[in-house]
VOPAGU-2260 file (C-alpha; in pm, 1 decimal, decimal comma):
REM VOPAGU-2260
SITE   aa  ch    i         X         Y         Z
SITE  MET   A    0   -3764,5   -7790,2     917,0
SITE  ASN   A    1   -4021,7   -7515,6    1016,5
SITE  LYS   A    2   -3925,8   -7151,2     946,0
SITE  VAL   A    3   -4098,0   -6826,4    1060,6
SITE  SER   A    4   -3958,0   -6492,9     931,8
SITE  VAL   A    5   -3970,4   -6194,0    1169,4
SITE  GLN   A    6   -3965,9   -5863,9     990,8
SITE  ALA   A    7   -3819,9   -5606,1    1202,0
SITE  SER   A    8   -3539,7   -5333,3    1203,5
SITE  ARG   A    9   -3332,9   -5655,4    1150,6
SITE  SER   A   10   -3506,8   -5921,1     979,2
SITE  TYR   A   11   -3428,3   -6293,5    1058,0
SITE  GLU   A   12   -3544,2   -6646,7    1073,5
SITE  VAL   A   13   -3676,0   -6846,7    1335,6
SITE  LEU   A   14   -3596,2   -7216,1    1269,2
SITE  ILE   A   15   -3772,7   -7484,4    1428,6
SITE  GLU   A   16   -3646,3   -7850,0    1406,8
SITE  ARG   A   17   -3575,1   -8156,6    1626,0
SITE  GLY   A   18   -3208,2   -8199,5    1642,8
SITE  ILE   A   19   -3105,2   -7855,4    1511,9
SITE  LEU   A   20   -2892,2   -7788,7    1821,4
SITE  ILE   A   21   -2622,6   -8048,5    1727,7
SITE  ASN   A   22   -2630,3   -7873,7    1367,4
SITE  ALA   A   23   -2605,4   -7511,5    1506,1
SITE  GLY   A   24   -2267,9   -7457,7    1361,6
SITE  LYS   A   25   -2388,3   -7543,9     995,5
SITE  GLU   A   26   -2701,6   -7316,4    1041,4
SITE  ILE   A   27   -2486,2   -7040,7    1163,3
SITE  HIS   A   28   -2223,3   -7077,2     898,2
SITE  ARG   A   29   -2483,1   -7048,5     644,7
SITE  ILE   A   30   -2543,8   -6672,1     738,3
SITE  HIS   A   31   -2216,3   -6575,7     905,3
SITE  ASN   A   32   -1859,9   -6615,4     827,8
SITE  PRO   A   33   -1656,0   -6831,6    1085,1
SITE  CYS   A   34   -1514,2   -6630,0    1380,2
SITE  LYS   A   35   -1500,6   -6633,0    1767,2
SITE  ALA   A   36   -1827,4   -6736,1    1911,7
SITE  ALA   A   37   -1893,9   -6643,9    2282,2
SITE  ILE   A   38   -2148,3   -6875,4    2440,6
SITE  ILE   A   39   -2355,0   -6734,2    2706,0
SITE  THR   A   40   -2541,4   -7002,8    2936,0
SITE  ASP   A   41   -2614,1   -7104,6    3278,4
SITE  ASP   A   42   -2473,5   -7381,7    3485,5
SITE  ILE   A   43   -2753,4   -7619,2    3411,6
SITE  VAL   A   44   -2762,5   -7584,2    3038,2
SITE  GLU   A   45   -2383,4   -7559,1    3016,4
SITE  ARG   A   46   -2384,3   -7938,7    3136,8
SITE  LEU   A   47   -2651,2   -8051,8    2919,3
SITE  TYR   A   48   -2591,3   -7879,6    2582,2
SITE  CYS   A   49   -2276,2   -7644,7    2565,0
SITE  ASP   A   50   -2025,9   -7927,2    2450,3
SITE  ALA   A   51   -2262,6   -8017,9    2173,6
SITE  VAL   A   52   -2294,2   -7660,1    2044,3
SITE  ALA   A   53   -1915,6   -7591,2    2064,4
SITE  ALA   A   54   -1837,4   -7907,0    1896,3
SITE  SER   A   55   -2078,0   -7813,9    1607,5
SITE  LEU   A   56   -1935,4   -7452,5    1579,1
SITE  ALA   A   57   -1575,7   -7591,0    1570,8
SITE  GLU   A   58   -1673,3   -7846,6    1273,5
SITE  CYS   A   59   -1747,5   -7532,0    1077,3
SITE  GLY   A   60   -1470,8   -7319,5    1163,5
SITE  PHE   A   61   -1571,1   -7129,3    1457,1
SITE  SER   A   62   -1370,2   -7091,5    1776,2
SITE  THR   A   63   -1559,1   -7075,8    2109,1
SITE  CYS   A   64   -1536,7   -6936,8    2444,4
SITE  ARG   A   65   -1809,2   -6967,6    2703,7
SITE  PHE   A   66   -1930,7   -6798,3    3027,4
SITE  SER   A   67   -2210,6   -6937,4    3254,8
SITE  PHE   A   68   -2376,5   -6821,8    3550,7
SITE  PRO   A   69   -2621,5   -6967,7    3820,7
SITE  ASN   A   70   -2966,1   -7078,8    3665,5
SITE  GLY   A   71   -3249,6   -6842,1    3763,3
SITE  GLU   A   72   -3423,1   -6516,0    3776,3
SITE  THR   A   73   -3206,3   -6401,3    4042,9
SITE  SER   A   74   -2904,3   -6401,8    3820,0
SITE  LYS   A   75   -3082,6   -6145,7    3589,6
SITE  THR   A   76   -2874,9   -5845,8    3762,4
SITE  LEU   A   77   -2652,0   -5556,8    3697,6
SITE  GLY   A   78   -2382,3   -5771,1    3855,9
SITE  THR   A   79   -2394,9   -6059,9    3624,9
SITE  TYR   A   80   -2450,5   -5838,8    3309,1
SITE  GLU   A   81   -2122,2   -5661,4    3427,1
SITE  ASP   A   82   -1942,9   -6000,7    3456,8
SITE  ILE   A   83   -2048,3   -6093,9    3095,1
SITE  LEU   A   84   -1922,0   -5762,6    2957,0
SITE  ASN   A   85   -1600,2   -5815,8    3117,6
SITE  PHE   A   86   -1567,9   -6176,9    2998,6
SITE  LEU   A   87   -1633,7   -6048,8    2648,5
SITE  ALA   A   88   -1372,9   -5788,3    2666,0
SITE  GLU   A   89   -1109,0   -6031,9    2836,4
SITE  SER   A   90   -1179,7   -6281,9    2565,5
SITE  TYR   A   91   -1086,5   -6028,7    2279,8
SITE  ILE   A   92   -1448,9   -6043,8    2125,1
SITE  THR   A   93   -1462,7   -5816,2    1837,1
SITE  ARG   A   94   -1737,6   -5638,9    1630,2
SITE  SER   A   95   -1689,5   -5931,9    1359,0
SITE  ASP   A   96   -1778,8   -6211,8    1626,7
SITE  ILE   A   97   -2094,6   -6311,3    1759,8
SITE  ILE   A   98   -2260,4   -6402,2    2103,1
SITE  ILE   A   99   -2466,8   -6708,8    2128,1
SITE  ALA   A  100   -2745,1   -6718,6    2393,9
SITE  LEU   A  101   -2789,6   -7084,7    2492,5
SITE  GLY   A  102   -3050,8   -7127,5    2737,3
SITE  GLY   A  103   -3372,3   -7005,7    2889,5
SITE  GLY   A  104   -3531,2   -6654,4    2898,5
SITE  VAL   A  105   -3273,1   -6517,3    3167,8
SITE  VAL   A  106   -2990,3   -6619,7    2942,6
SITE  GLY   A  107   -3151,9   -6484,1    2638,3
SITE  ASP   A  108   -3224,4   -6136,0    2823,9
SITE  LEU   A  109   -2878,2   -6101,2    2960,8
SITE  ALA   A  110   -2669,8   -6229,9    2648,7
SITE  GLY   A  111   -2906,9   -5999,3    2436,5
SITE  PHE   A  112   -2842,2   -5697,8    2639,8
SITE  ALA   A  113   -2466,4   -5767,4    2654,7
SITE  ALA   A  114   -2474,2   -5780,1    2267,0
SITE  ALA   A  115   -2654,4   -5468,8    2226,6
SITE  SER   A  116   -2420,4   -5284,1    2430,7
SITE  TYR   A  117   -2081,3   -5439,7    2429,1
SITE  LEU   A  118   -1880,1   -5236,3    2167,0
SITE  ARG   A  119   -2203,8   -5056,4    2081,4
SITE  GLY   A  120   -2379,1   -5369,8    1932,6
SITE  ILE   A  121   -2270,4   -5706,6    1790,9
SITE  ASP   A  122   -2432,0   -5972,7    1637,2
SITE  PHE   A  123   -2619,1   -6258,0    1857,6
SITE  ILE   A  124   -2795,4   -6553,6    1803,5
SITE  GLN   A  125   -3063,5   -6706,2    2028,6
SITE  ILE   A  126   -3084,3   -7099,1    2100,9
SITE  PRO   A  127   -3363,9   -7134,9    2364,1
SITE  THR   A  128   -3365,8   -7457,0    2546,5
SITE  THR   A  129   -3677,7   -7397,2    2726,4
SITE  TYR   A  130   -4042,9   -7391,6    2618,6
SITE  LEU   A  131   -4101,4   -7054,6    2751,8
SITE  ALA   A  132   -3811,6   -6914,7    2591,2
SITE  ALA   A  133   -3892,9   -7078,6    2263,5
SITE  VAL   A  134   -4245,9   -6965,8    2231,4
SITE  ASP   A  135   -4174,9   -6606,3    2372,1
SITE  SER   A  136   -3862,5   -6445,0    2464,7
SITE  SER   A  137   -3631,6   -6578,6    2199,3
SITE  ALA   A  138   -3780,2   -6355,5    1923,8
SITE  GLY   A  139   -3884,6   -6005,4    1941,1
SITE  GLY   A  140   -3545,2   -5847,2    2050,7
SITE  LYS   A  141   -3646,3   -5762,7    2408,5
SITE  THR   A  142   -3339,9   -5789,5    2612,5
SITE  GLY   A  143   -3246,8   -5655,8    2960,2
SITE  LEU   A  144   -3228,9   -5730,6    3338,5
SITE  ASN   A  145   -3400,6   -5660,0    3658,0
SITE  LEU   A  146   -3349,5   -5375,9    3911,1
SITE  ARG   A  147   -3443,6   -5382,0    4265,6
SITE  ALA   A  148   -3733,5   -5157,6    4185,1
SITE  GLY   A  149   -3874,8   -5408,4    3944,7
SITE  LYS   A  150   -3845,0   -5654,1    3676,9
SITE  ASN   A  151   -3686,7   -5568,5    3319,7
SITE  LEU   A  152   -3653,6   -5210,2    3403,2
SITE  CYS   A  153   -3305,7   -5189,1    3237,3
SITE  GLY   A  154   -3271,4   -5307,7    2881,9
SITE  ALA   A  155   -3273,7   -5253,0    2504,2
SITE  PHE   A  156   -3471,2   -5352,8    2189,0
SITE  TYR   A  157   -3195,6   -5546,1    1999,1
SITE  GLN   A  158   -3300,2   -5811,1    1726,8
SITE  PRO   A  159   -3106,2   -6130,1    1701,9
SITE  PHE   A  160   -2924,5   -6262,1    1385,1
SITE  LEU   A  161   -3086,3   -6591,4    1393,0
SITE  VAL   A  162   -3324,8   -6802,0    1634,6
SITE  MET   A  163   -3279,6   -7180,8    1640,1
SITE  ILE   A  164   -3537,5   -7400,0    1825,1
SITE  ASP   A  165   -3492,7   -7774,7    1920,3
SITE  CYS   A  166   -3791,0   -7892,0    2086,5
SITE  ASN   A  167   -3596,2   -8199,0    2203,7
SITE  THR   A  168   -3450,5   -7974,1    2458,6
SITE  PHE   A  169   -3767,8   -7959,5    2634,7
SITE  LYS   A  170   -3752,9   -8324,2    2751,4
SITE  THR   A  171   -3492,1   -8236,2    3017,4
SITE  LEU   A  172   -3724,1   -7962,5    3178,8
SITE  PRO   A  173   -3882,2   -8041,0    3515,6
SITE  GLN   A  174   -4286,4   -8031,5    3465,3
SITE  GLU   A  175   -4293,7   -7701,3    3662,3
SITE  ARG   A  176   -4054,4   -7528,8    3416,6
SITE  PHE   A  177   -4201,2   -7690,7    3113,6
SITE  SER   A  178   -4561,4   -7547,9    3228,7
SITE  ASP   A  179   -4415,1   -7184,7    3226,2
SITE  GLY   A  180   -4417,3   -7219,8    2849,9
SITE  THR   A  181   -4786,6   -7338,9    2855,1
SITE  ALA   A  182   -4892,6   -7021,8    3015,4
SITE  GLU   A  183   -4751,4   -6805,5    2732,0
SITE  THR   A  184   -4891,6   -7044,9    2489,0
SITE  ILE   A  185   -5241,6   -6988,8    2661,9
SITE  LYS   A  186   -5175,2   -6628,6    2624,1
SITE  TYR   A  187   -5131,2   -6634,8    2271,1
SITE  GLY   A  188   -5460,0   -6809,7    2224,1
SITE  LEU   A  189   -5618,3   -6548,5    2431,5
SITE  ILE   A  190   -5497,0   -6272,5    2243,7
SITE  ALA   A  191   -5499,7   -6378,8    1868,6
SITE  ASP   A  192   -5614,5   -6746,3    1812,5
SITE  GLU   A  193   -5907,1   -6903,9    1985,3
SITE  SER   A  194   -5851,1   -7232,3    1811,6
SITE  LEU   A  195   -5513,2   -7230,5    1988,9
SITE  PHE   A  196   -5655,4   -7153,6    2311,1
SITE  ARG   A  197   -5923,9   -7433,4    2296,4
SITE  ILE   A  198   -5650,3   -7669,9    2231,2
SITE  MET   A  199   -5478,2   -7538,4    2547,6
SITE  GLU   A  200   -5796,5   -7595,8    2732,8
SITE  SER   A  201   -5745,2   -7976,8    2756,7
SITE  GLY   A  202   -5396,2   -7961,8    2816,0
SITE  ILE   A  203   -5095,9   -7930,3    2574,9
SITE  PRO   A  204   -5065,7   -8214,9    2324,6
SITE  TYR   A  205   -4691,4   -8288,7    2326,6
SITE  ASP   A  206   -4702,5   -8468,5    2007,5
SITE  ARG   A  207   -4801,9   -8147,4    1832,6
SITE  ILE   A  208   -4532,3   -7916,9    2015,3
SITE  ASP   A  209   -4347,5   -7824,7    1697,1
SITE  GLU   A  210   -4662,2   -7707,2    1533,8
SITE  ILE   A  211   -4750,9   -7514,1    1860,2
SITE  VAL   A  212   -4425,7   -7338,3    1886,4
SITE  GLU   A  213   -4462,5   -7240,8    1527,7
SITE  ARG   A  214   -4800,1   -7100,3    1577,8
SITE  CYS   A  215   -4678,0   -6882,2    1855,2
SITE  ILE   A  216   -4375,5   -6749,4    1699,6
SITE  ALA   A  217   -4598,7   -6653,0    1401,0
SITE  ILE   A  218   -4833,3   -6469,3    1615,6
SITE  LYS   A  219   -4567,2   -6283,9    1793,5
SITE  ALA   A  220   -4385,6   -6206,5    1454,8
SITE  SER   A  221   -4713,9   -6038,6    1314,6
SITE  PHE   A  222   -4732,9   -5807,9    1631,8
SITE  ILE   A  223   -4350,6   -5731,9    1585,7
SITE  ALA   A  224   -4409,6   -5640,8    1228,9
SITE  GLN   A  225   -4680,3   -5382,3    1319,5
SITE  ASP   A  226   -4501,4   -5248,4    1638,7
SITE  GLU   A  227   -4137,9   -5343,1    1705,5
SITE  TYR   A  228   -4069,0   -5101,9    1986,4
SITE  ASP   A  229   -4388,2   -5187,7    2181,6
SITE  ASN   A  230   -4571,3   -4849,0    2154,9
SITE  GLY   A  231   -4887,6   -4980,7    1993,2
SITE  ALA   A  232   -5029,4   -5336,3    1905,2
SITE  ARG   A  233   -4738,3   -5515,1    2040,2
SITE  ARG   A  234   -4829,1   -5434,9    2398,8
SITE  LEU   A  235   -5106,8   -5685,2    2375,4
SITE  LEU   A  236   -4837,8   -5948,2    2421,0
SITE  ASN   A  237   -4815,8   -5820,2    2780,3
SITE  PHE   A  238   -5153,9   -5962,2    2867,3
SITE  GLY   A  239   -5105,5   -6107,6    3225,8
SITE  HIS   A  240   -4772,7   -5960,5    3269,7
SITE  THR   A  241   -4857,3   -5650,8    3464,6
SITE  PHE   A  242   -5009,9   -5855,5    3761,7
SITE  GLY   A  243   -4757,6   -6153,9    3664,0
SITE  HIS   A  244   -4455,8   -5918,3    3700,3
SITE  ALA   A  245   -4578,4   -5781,7    4025,9
SITE  ILE   A  246   -4625,9   -6128,9    4162,9
SITE  GLU   A  247   -4281,3   -6261,2    4057,3
SITE  ARG   A  248   -4137,7   -5938,2    4252,6
SITE  CYS   A  249   -4356,3   -5995,0    4576,2
SITE  SER   A  250   -4225,7   -6347,9    4582,9
SITE  ASN   A  251   -3867,9   -6223,0    4513,9
SITE  TYR   A  252   -3889,2   -6438,6    4204,9
SITE  GLY   A  253   -3993,5   -6767,5    4397,2
SITE  ILE   A  254   -4285,6   -6774,7    4160,4
SITE  SER   A  255   -4170,9   -6822,0    3816,8
SITE  HIS   A  256   -4260,2   -6610,7    3533,7
SITE  GLY   A  257   -4499,7   -6853,7    3355,1
SITE  HIS   A  258   -4678,6   -6931,7    3682,9
SITE  SER   A  259   -4707,6   -6568,8    3747,5
SITE  VAL   A  260   -4817,4   -6470,4    3418,6
SITE  GLY   A  261   -5097,2   -6748,5    3423,3
SITE  ILE   A  262   -5249,7   -6614,4    3769,7
SITE  GLY   A  263   -5203,7   -6256,6    3619,9
SITE  MET   A  264   -5419,8   -6362,7    3298,0
SITE  LEU   A  265   -5683,4   -6489,2    3512,0
SITE  MET   A  266   -5683,8   -6195,0    3760,6
SITE  ALA   A  267   -5716,9   -5944,0    3466,8
SITE  ALA   A  268   -5980,3   -6121,4    3298,9
SITE  GLY   A  269   -6204,8   -6156,8    3629,0
SITE  ALA   A  270   -6170,8   -5783,1    3700,9
SITE  ALA   A  271   -6234,2   -5700,0    3356,9
SITE  TRP   A  272   -6574,7   -5881,2    3362,3
SITE  ASN   A  273   -6649,8   -5757,6    3702,4
SITE  MET   A  274   -6600,3   -5395,9    3621,2
SITE  GLY   A  275   -6797,7   -5420,3    3294,0
SITE  LEU   A  276   -6485,7   -5392,5    3059,8
SITE  SER   A  277   -6518,2   -5712,2    2869,0
SITE  ALA   A  278   -6785,3   -5851,7    2636,0
SITE  GLU   A  279   -6743,2   -6210,4    2782,3
SITE  ASN   A  280   -6637,0   -6365,7    3111,6
SITE  CYS   A  281   -6305,9   -6532,8    3006,9
SITE  ALA   A  282   -6193,8   -6622,8    3358,3
SITE  PRO   A  283   -6378,9   -6960,1    3401,9
SITE  ARG   A  284   -6224,7   -7085,0    3067,4
SITE  ILE   A  285   -5884,2   -6949,2    3159,0
SITE  ALA   A  286   -5901,2   -7119,7    3504,3
SITE  ARG   A  287   -5973,2   -7453,8    3326,9
SITE  ALA   A  288   -5683,0   -7399,6    3080,6
SITE  LEU   A  289   -5452,2   -7332,9    3384,6
SITE  GLU   A  290   -5553,6   -7629,5    3563,0
SITE  SER   A  291   -5518,0   -7858,6    3235,0
SITE  ASN   A  292   -5170,5   -7737,1    3219,8
SITE  SER   A  293   -5070,9   -7788,6    3604,0
SITE  LEU   A  294   -5059,8   -7405,4    3660,7
SITE  PRO   A  295   -5172,6   -7226,2    3980,3
SITE  LEU   A  296   -5485,2   -7008,7    4015,8
SITE  GLY   A  297   -5397,8   -6760,3    4302,3
SITE  VAL   A  298   -5141,2   -6613,5    4537,9
SITE  THR   A  299   -5139,5   -6524,1    4899,5
SITE  TYR   A  300   -5012,6   -6168,3    4854,5
SITE  GLY   A  301   -5246,8   -5906,1    4982,3
SITE  ILE   A  302   -5405,4   -5640,2    4779,2
SITE  ASN   A  303   -5205,3   -5340,3    4889,9
SITE  GLU   A  304   -4878,1   -5547,4    4853,9
SITE  LEU   A  305   -4973,1   -5627,0    4489,1
SITE  THR   A  306   -5091,5   -5295,5    4400,1
SITE  ALA   A  307   -4749,4   -5132,5    4509,1
SITE  ALA   A  308   -4563,3   -5374,7    4305,8
SITE  MET   A  309   -4788,3   -5300,7    3997,2
SITE  ALA   A  310   -4765,5   -4922,5    4023,7
SITE  GLY   A  311   -4378,3   -4963,1    3944,9
SITE  ASP   A  312   -4440,7   -5162,3    3633,5
SITE  LYS   A  313   -4245,9   -5037,2    3325,6
SITE  LYS   A  314   -4577,5   -5028,9    3134,8
SITE  ARG   A  315   -4672,4   -4728,9    3345,2
SITE  ARG   A  316   -4686,0   -4390,3    3156,3
SITE  GLY   A  317   -4680,9   -4086,7    3379,6
SITE  ASP   A  318   -4983,8   -4102,5    3622,7
SITE  ASN   A  319   -5137,7   -4398,1    3412,1
SITE  ILE   A  320   -5085,9   -4754,9    3375,3
SITE  SER   A  321   -5169,9   -4979,6    3082,6
SITE  LEU   A  322   -5369,4   -5299,8    3143,7
SITE  ILE   A  323   -5426,3   -5564,6    2868,5
SITE  LEU   A  324   -5782,0   -5697,1    2912,1
SITE  PRO   A  325   -5967,5   -5968,8    2714,0
SITE  ASN   A  326   -6263,8   -5863,7    2534,3
SITE  ARG   A  327   -6346,0   -6225,7    2451,2
SITE  ILE   A  328   -6126,6   -6532,4    2376,3
SITE  GLY   A  329   -5896,6   -6456,3    2091,6
SITE  ASN   A  330   -5940,9   -6077,7    2129,8
SITE  CYS   A  331   -5774,4   -5823,3    2380,5
SITE  ARG   A  332   -5743,0   -5463,9    2403,2
SITE  ILE   A  333   -5529,2   -5180,5    2584,3
SITE  HIS   A  334   -5709,7   -5032,6    2883,6
SITE  ASP   A  335   -5538,5   -4735,3    3036,2
SITE  ILE   A  336   -5637,9   -4634,8    3399,2
SITE  PRO   A  337   -5502,4   -4377,4    3656,0
SITE  VAL   A  338   -5244,6   -4548,3    3898,6
SITE  ASP   A  339   -5456,3   -4415,6    4195,0
SITE  GLU   A  340   -5737,3   -4633,6    4048,8
SITE  LEU   A  341   -5538,9   -4943,8    4036,6
SITE  VAL   A  342   -5636,8   -5069,6    4400,9
SITE  THR   A  343   -5989,7   -5073,4    4285,3
SITE  PHE   A  344   -5886,3   -5284,5    3981,9
SITE  VAL   A  345   -5668,8   -5515,3    4195,9
SITE  THR   A  346   -5958,2   -5567,6    4442,9
SITE  SER   A  347   -6190,7   -5684,8    4193,6
SITE  ALA   A  348   -5928,0   -5912,5    4053,4
SITE  PHE   A  349   -5892,3   -6091,2    4393,1
SITE  GLU   A  350   -6264,7   -6133,4    4410,8
SITE  THR   A  351   -6248,1   -6342,3    4091,3
SITE  SER   A  352   -5942,8   -6539,2    4213,9
SITE  ALA   A  353   -6110,0   -6626,3    4532,7
SITE  SER   A  354   -6406,6   -6752,7    4364,3
SITE  VAL   A  355   -6224,3   -6977,3    4149,4
SITE  CYS   A  356   -5979,2   -7132,2    4368,3
């Protein structure tokens, strides 16, 4: 078993082991007394893994109840969140009980936000079943949901009690969904580890997936230890996300998070080079890494459409917006620009996207 310790307002372990999902009860019992466990999941993951997790919990003295909702980003709404809260109340979940987020990033975000707010906070555990959630959203404590005005505009920082990653669950993912996680892996290489990025330039090596997950979590944990609440260094983890979230919103979430972030990294890198804001032209290598991992390179949305969506991003502060730009592979920085200059930046980004597609 591989372990990564996350040091935050609540410190916890991320456990990475093949087959850990069917031993979930034993691992949870190691750090939490038997109680009622509310399993929050989606309709796809429920069919695949919920019975095994519930059985493992029952063997260790936990009772369970479960709530599932339709798979996908369009479920990450106030309506689903309210349904989860009502389910918890109707199931008589108390402060001594736990919530288990079993699924991908949408499940983790909604279950985590419910845990942060129900009864003013109860313990929750992340069991991510997608590669994207495993390397990114399952650790770090960002929870929340989308509003009509934009992605992740409602939420809370709330750290899990434990994270358990079973890389065997990735085998049930369609290739398109698996590649969402490779986009985030490329991101970790770009911001902090050139050797990891070089690996991803040739396509992800499936035989090293556990090692790569551990490396991504370790990188993220180092940023969380410095800046839990996203006011400083942790903001570098948002590389590609300002463009990416805008692309998701413009597509009404038809383009997935990982695919959108991949395009966003390419556009941000290209604009940075064109505008003299980086020491190295990272765009060609990013394009190669995206192609090697079955990720797209561009979108059909117009400059004004994308700019308008970016202007409402949660990283906006007053009349400025924070962009994460690569200085070179393995090193990024935060660059603030006035919102009224955003169209110039986006225009430059489109020039790069057109040249590599």
